[in-house]
matplotlib code that plots the C-alpha trace (Angstrom):
import matplotlib.pyplot as plt

x = [-23.8, -22.8, -20.0, -19.9, -16.9, -17.6, -15.1, -16.0, -13.7, -14.0, -13.1, -13.8, -12.0, -10.1, -8.0, -4.6, -3.8, -0.9, 1.3, 0.2, -2.0, -5.1, -8.6, -9.6, -12.9, -14.9, -16.1, -12.5, -10.9, -13.1, -11.9, -8.5, -9.4, -8.5, -10.7, -8.4, -5.6, -2.4, 0.6, -0.2, 2.1, 1.8, 3.3, 4.4, 4.0, 3.6, 0.5, -0.6, 0.0, -1.3, -2.2, -2.1, -2.6, 1.1, 1.9, 3.4, 7.3, 7.4, 4.2, 6.4, 8.8, 6.0, 7.5, 10.8, 12.8, 10.4, 13.4, 15.3, 12.5, 13.4, 11.5, 11.3, 9.9, 7.5, 7.9, 6.4, 5.4, 5.6, 9.2, 10.1, 13.1, 14.8, 15.1, 16.6, 20.6, 21.9, 25.5, 25.5, 24.2]
y = [-28.5, -28.4, -26.2, -25.3, -23.4, -21.6, -21.2, -19.0, -19.0, -16.9, -17.7, -15.4, -16.0, -13.0, -11.8, -11.0, -8.1, -8.0, -6.3, -9.1, -6.9, -7.9, -6.4, -7.7, -7.8, -5.6, -8.3, -10.0, -6.4, -6.0, -9.4, -7.9, -5.3, -2.2, 0.4, 2.8, 1.3, 0.9, -2.0, -5.3, -8.5, -11.3, -14.5, -17.0, -20.9, -24.0, -22.7, -20.1, -16.6, -15.8, -11.6, -10.2, -6.8, -5.0, -2.8, 0.5, 0.7, 3.6, 2.6, -0.3, 2.4, 3.7, 4.2, 2.5, 5.4, 6.8, 6.8, 9.5, 12.2, 14.8, 16.6, 20.6, 23.3, 25.3, 28.4, 31.5, 32.7, 36.2, 35.9, 33.5, 35.6, 34.5, 30.8, 31.4, 31.0, 33.5, 33.1, 30.9, 33.4]
z = [17.0, 13.5, 12.1, 8.5, 6.2, 3.2, 0.9, -1.9, -5.3, -8.0, -11.5, -15.0, -18.4, -19.2, -22.4, -22.9, -24.5, -27.0, -24.2, -21.9, -19.8, -18.2, -16.9, -13.3, -13.0, -10.3, -8.5, -8.0, -7.4, -4.2, -3.0, -3.3, -0.9, -2.7, -3.8, -6.0, -8.5, -6.7, -6.4, -6.0, -5.9, -8.6, -8.0, -10.8, -10.6, -12.4, -14.5, -12.4, -11.3, -7.8, -7.2, -3.5, -2.4, -1.9, 1.1, -0.1, 0.6, 2.4, 4.5, 5.7, 7.2, 9.2, 12.8, 11.8, 12.8, 15.6, 18.0, 16.1, 16.5, 18.5, 20.6, 19.5, 21.9, 20.9, 18.6, 19.1, 15.9, 16.8, 17.2, 14.8, 14.0, 17.2, 16.1, 12.9, 12.9, 10.1, 11.0, 7.7, 5.3]

ax = plt.figure().add_subplot(projection="3d")
ax.plot(x, y, z, "-o")
ax.set_aspect("equal")
plt.show()
């Protein structure tokens, strides 16, 4: 029995604009796993930049405060005014 491991490396030469912007080729964008523009992490090391997907900070909060969620009883829409506190109006 044989076990094979394949590592696919993509390489491209791209240009930098005068504002230090780059264009990431479509085939390489697909490797990042994102189908639309968004945030990425960029890491600078010795003579090398690494780009990886970044999670949205708001999505990282998902579920973090679930214990603060208060259980509300169902509101009868026909009697909605009964649930409104008019004392501070």
